[in-house]
Structure formats: structure tokens, C-alpha cells
C-alpha positions, 0 to 999 in steps of 0.5 A: 329605565327601560328602552320602551319609548313614550309616544308623542315625541316630535319629529322633523315635520311636527316641529316645522308644522308647529312652528309655522302654525304658531308663526315662530321663526327660530332666531340666532339671537335667542340661540333657538335650535329645535331638536327634530330627532326622536332618537336624540331625545331618547338618548338625552333622556336615558343619559340623564337617568331620570326616574319617577321620583325626579322633579326636572327643571328644563330650560328653553323647552322650545316646542317640547321635543324633550319636554314630552319625554321628560314628563313621561319619565319623571314625577314633574317637569318645570319648564322655564321659557323666555320666549312669549310665543313658546311659553304660551304654546307649550302646555297646549302642545303637550296636552295635544300629543300626550293628554296624560302628561298635561298635569305633569308640566308647569311652564314658567315664563321667565329668564332662566338667568334671573329665576331664583324661585320655582313653583312646587317641589324643589328640582332634583335634576336639570336637563336641557338643550341650552342656547349656546350663547348663555349656556355656562352662565345658566348652568352656574346660576341654576346650580347656585340658586337651587341646591336641590339639583343633584344631577345635570345633563345639558346639551351645549356647543361642543367647544363649551362641553370640552371647556366645562369638562376639561381638567387642570393643564388642558389648553381649554381648562378655564373659568367655566371648568373650575367654577363647574367643579365647585358644584360637582363632578363634570364629564362630557358624555356624548357628541351630538351631530348638527343634523338633529336640529332645525335650523341646523347650527354650524357646530356640533354639540356635546352632552355634559353631565354634572353630579353634585358634590360638596364644595371644597372646604374653605373659610372663604365664601363662594364669591371670594373663591370665584373672584380669585378664579376670575383674576387668575384666568383674566391674564392666563398667559401670565404667572400667578404672581403677575396675574393675581397682583391686582387681586392681592394688591401687588405682585409681592402680596400675590406671591406671599398669598400663593406661598402661604397656600402652598402654590408655586407663584411661577405657574399659571392658573390653568394648573390649579384645581378648584380646591387650590383656588379655595385654599388660596382665597382662604389665605386672603380672607382669614377673617372667616376663620 
């Protein structure tokens, strides 16, 4: 991708004027923080490495700050927006600012946490400025629902970005870290300051990239692997022998399963990789073999 910038991107005054004209007041409840800085949009777009072959899924497009850039560089953008006003307004905003991109945008008025089908060709990339309160569930749901997504670049709360990218042994390594790795390689690839948003949030943001890989080889299903992950971190201060007692049926049964999976029962869940959890789940569910 060259550094030539597609025009039509929204600046701070554009965002405020559009919001005022449409009667839109960003709410914390919906986690709405609109990007008002074109350079940040360009940075996200370049980091996502979108190509002319990509079908991009965008969640929470808002007033189209990022949408316009994505439409300019990709084959098509499917934007999922839950807000009634924003979903209705987005096609008109894009058409007004970049008439040449009007045919490259499809708006789906829906809750991203419930979407399981999208119009047109399957998405190849997920790029979004995600509402902080639902960012992890949205990422995991869409990766599960759309196996065609090969790359993810999302802007989330910095703390969430660190959790997603954390490795075993880290204090912030937990359920999001492990489950994200079921789908691919995860990395924090940037930090975004607060002043590029309107209204400005009270925390910084981080860019997280996920590149899809094959999940660990296991006889267990994804749901079974995720169940043992949830159990291990529900009481993260406890040893796995204790934390997995409910999942296995008793502490001795948990210890037996752990030993058969080649895992020390006295360590904590934060020391295990997603492959370890996949092996452990397979021990409990041999009927799949």
C-alpha cells in the first residue's frame, strides 16, 4: 500500500457537524468514541495492510471515519452498526464525501454479537474501532462465526489490548489471551492516545493484530476446550488441581486428568498455553477419538 491518502476522511469539525446535524450524542452506554484524526485512520489502515482483494468487515463504523479509508483500499466493506441513526446515515455520509465509493459499502443494521451471516462474499479481514465494553466478545464471536476472516486489526482499550496479547506467565494473561490464541497469533501493534477521539475517553487505546492460524490439534471440541479455560481462570489464584475440581468432578479427578495431559497439578492456569488446554480437554473427552 502506498502512502497516498484517499481524500474525504473526516476531521474533528466534520464529525461534530455531522453528529449535530443528525442529532447524535455519543453515549458511554454504547461505547461510542468517534475517531476525529485522519492520521490515526491512515495508521490503522496501513497497519491492517488492506488490499484491493479484501472484503473488510467493520464493526461500529459510527460516522464513517474509518469506513471511507477502508472502502478506498479494499474490494468491499461490510459495516455492522447497531445504532439506528448511524446505520441509516452512513451510506449517505460516504456517498457525499466519496461518491466513487458508494457501491463499495454495505451497511448491516444489526448487533455484531448476534450476526452469523453477512451479505455478499465472505469477509477476509476484520478492522474496527471497537466499543470498549464488548470488544473481546465481539472479536471471539466473529472469528468463530466467520472462518474466512484471516486478519484482524482492532482498536480497543489499552488494558484489553495488553490482555489479548499477553503470554503465559504474565499477570494479565487470562481467558481472552488464551481464547484469542485458539484462532491465531496475537500481538499488540500500537498505542493510540485519547485526543484522537470525540468524546475523549479516559483511557488510552491499543491496536491488536490477529493473524489466523489452525487451532491446536485435539480430540475435544472448541466449546470443550473453552470450558476448561473458563474453569482454570475462574479461580486463578488456586492451583489447577483445585481450580479444575468442579470441571473434572473432584480434586483427585482433576489431578488425574492433569497428569495424563502431562501438566503439573500444582501450577496455576496462567502458566498453560492454548495447546496445553486443548490436550487437557481431550483427556476428559476421549469419546471424540
